[in-house]
N, C-alpha and C positions, 0 to 999 in steps of 0.2 A: 529517610523514607522510605514507606513499603509501596511497592507498585502491585496491583493487580490487573494481568492483560490477558484481555480475553480473545479467543480468536485472533494469539499473537502471530501467528504465520512466520516469516522469518524477524522478528522483534525490531521494525521498524522505529516502536515508541523508544526502546532501549534506547537504540542509537540516538535520536533527538536527547534524550534526558542526556546521553553521553558527553555528545558534543556540547549541551550546554552548563556541562561542570554541574549539575543537579547528582547532589551522592544518594543513590539507592542503596539502601542497607540490605532490601530480600526484592527480588520481581522475580514473582509469580505468575508463570505464563499457563494459558489455555488452547495448547492445541493437538491436533490429531493426524496434522500431516507430517510422517516421516522424517521429509527431504526438507521443511522447514524446521524441523526440531532440530535435524544435527547441523543447520545452518547456523543456528542460535547458538547452538552449547561451542559449537567454533567459536564462534568472535565473544559470548559473553556464558564461558564455562561457570559462571553461580548462579545462571538461570536457574530457578526450583521449578520444575514440567509439573504440571497438576492432571493434564488427561482431557476428557471428555467434559465437558462445558456443561451436559446436563445431569453432570454426577456432582454438582459443587458441591449438593448437604453432606458428602462424603469427605470433601477437603477435610485436611486438619491443621487449619490455618488458625489464626486469633484475628477473625474478625474485624476488631475492633485497631489493631495496629493501620487497617490497611489506609493509608493516607490519598491513594489515587487510584482511581479503579479507569481501565481504558478500552477501547473493542470498536471493531467494524465489522459487525454482523455480516454475517452471509447475505449480498443485496443480491441475488438473482432476480427474487420476486419482485422486488422494487424497482429494475434498470429497466427502460425505456426499452432497452438492447432483448428485454429478457420478455416471456410472455404475459406478465404484468397480473401476476397470480396475488400478488404481494402476500398478506398477511397469511395467505391461503397455501403458500408454499413453505412445504416443511422446514427449509434453510432460512431463509425470513421470518419463519414466526420464534427462531433462534433467538431476535431480538427482546422476546419477553421472559428468555431465560436471563440474559441480561439485565434489562428492568428489574428481576426478582429478587437476583443477585445486588444488583444496586440499594433495592429498599431495604433490603438485609443489610449490609454495613450502614446502611442508615440510620437504621432503628440502634445501630450499640456506636456508631460516630458520626452523628447529623453532619460535622464539618466534614466528611470523606467530599471531595475534587473527583468529577466522570468525566470523562469526554467520549463522546459516538461520532464516528465516522460513520457514511455512508453516502450512496449515489445518489444523481437526480432522479427523480421520481416525480407521479401526478401530485399532484396538489391535494387529495385527500389524504395519501399518503404521506405527506410530509407534516399537516396538520397534526393528523391523530398522532407522531412520533412528536410532534411537539407538544401537545397536550397533556401526553404520560409524561413526559420526561421534566416538562415544570420548566422551560427555557425554550426561547429562541433560537434556532440554528445561524452559524455564520457560514457564507457562501464563498467558496474561496475556489477560483480556476490556478492549479499547480503551476497555470506559464507564468504566472509574476515573476517565479523563483526559478523556473527550468527552462527546459526548450520540448515541456509537453502542455496538451492541451489536456488538463485533466479537473473536471468540475466536481468539486464533492460539498456533501453537505458539513457540517462539524456542530454537533450539540453539545454544549459543557457549560460547566457554571465558574470556569474559571474567568475571573478578568483579566480578558485579552486585552492588550494593549496595542494602541494603533491599529490600524492597516499596511498592508506588505506593498512597499514599494517595486515597482517593476523594474527585474534585475537588464529587461532584453536581451535574455538570452535565446539565440536560436539554432538549431538544429547543427548546423554547422561548427558549433560551438565548442559542441562536445563527442565531436566524432572523432574517433583512433588514427593514426597515424595510416594510411590506407596501406604503406608500405610494407606493415607489420603487421599483417592481419594474416592471417589463414585465407587461404586460396578456397578454402571447400564455403567460405563465405560469396564468395562472386560466384554470380550465373553466367550460364551459356548462353548462348545464339539461341537453342530451344526455348530452353526455359522464359527467356525474353520474350520471344514471340509469343508464349503462352500468355501470359501477362497482358502484351500489346492487344492481344486478342480476345481477351477476357472485359464483360460487363458489368464486375463488380467492382467499383470504386472504392474498393476498401484494398483492392489488390492492385491500385495505380500505384509508383511510386512517387516518393517525395525527390524533388529536386533542389538539389541546396543551394546550385546555383539564385536560388530564388532567395528572400527574407522568409524563410518559412519555419512555424511551428509542429513537431510531430502530432500528432493525432493519441487519444487515449491509446494507451498499451493498453491489451489485455489477458483474459488470462488463456483464451484457447485462440484460435484461429491460426490465420497467415502469421510467420514474422514480418514486422515491417522493411519495407524494399527500400532504397534510394538510388538516386542516380547521382553519381560521383560529378565531377567539374571537368575529367577524363571521359563522360560517356559511359564508366563501366556502370554496373548494377553489380547490387550486390544486396545481403539480408545487414541488417545491424548486428552489430555483436554484442553479449550477456553484458558487456563493461559499459556501453550503447545503454544501454536498456538502463544500468546499475545508474548511468548518468542522467537519463529521463526522470527518476525517480529520487534525484541525489542523494543517494545513496553510496559510499566510499567503493572506489574501484576494486573491485576483485571481493568484496565484501561477498558474493554470493561462492565462490570459489573455492569450495572444501572438498576435504577427501570426503566419499561416502562408500566404506566397504573398502576391496581392493582400488577401486578408480577413484578419478574425479567428481564430481557432481555432474551429471549430462545438464548440456544446454537449454532442453527441454525442461526439467526442472528448474533451471536459473529462472527461464525466462515466465514460466508459469509464476513460480513466488514474485515475482519484481512483477508481474499483471497484477496478482493477489493486492501488494503493498503499498505501503500509504509514500507519498510524498515528504521525505525526511523535513526538508526544508519548513513544508509546512506547517509541522507537528511543533517543531522549535517554536515556530512564531505563538502559537498558541500557548507552547507551554514555557516561554520566558518571563513571564511576572510569577511563577511557581516559587516557592521558595523550599529550600533544604530543609 
């Protein structure tokens, strides 16, 4: 199978295909973030990086050989959390670049499979994307397979088999052993007091003594905080962020230059990523 992954990020789609045992002959990735590309190449060194998606007409690939095209085009313009510029936002307008590529491949390979992931959005935008792609979206909340509430839409012409069962995973189930966690993740009394005085809801910590799911992890903003059973407060670790996205432990812990990848970059790319177990569900009917 030959795969073309647009806006590939740290290659969560490739993790899903790998874990499903689907043989990939060539995995072409279009990504411009140097940190995400580094993580991909360390984990999947045979990945063929193509660069900027807007220069796709310059890519030297056999378009007819592409069996699957996937992507999660930038969503800032569509998201309820954004400014709501939708297709007028230059980032979300990249959706049309993906559409152009899908149509180009369809012209030489009508059987090509595709999958587009994006955020919850206004109904008008949702309907517009559905009309353009010609398939109805599937709405899936990652909470079914992880400890994170993360509602996303998936447009695909793949025959998705059945529905996801709720695995009942809670925040407390994905936490590392506190004794093994670096003290830098723990908050001091001054920091705790500052949060307690804050009026911002998303700055309030999660209490693991309750049966809670984590809210959607985001690209920017504060790293999620939790209250442990002994009432200590701390930030979630990058490994715990990986578990929220059902990414293998330490997948993003790779060398970058003379140091290891920074935590800030790890948090960012995980916030940008896909929930791997959801993608596996969508792809489980894909033949090698």
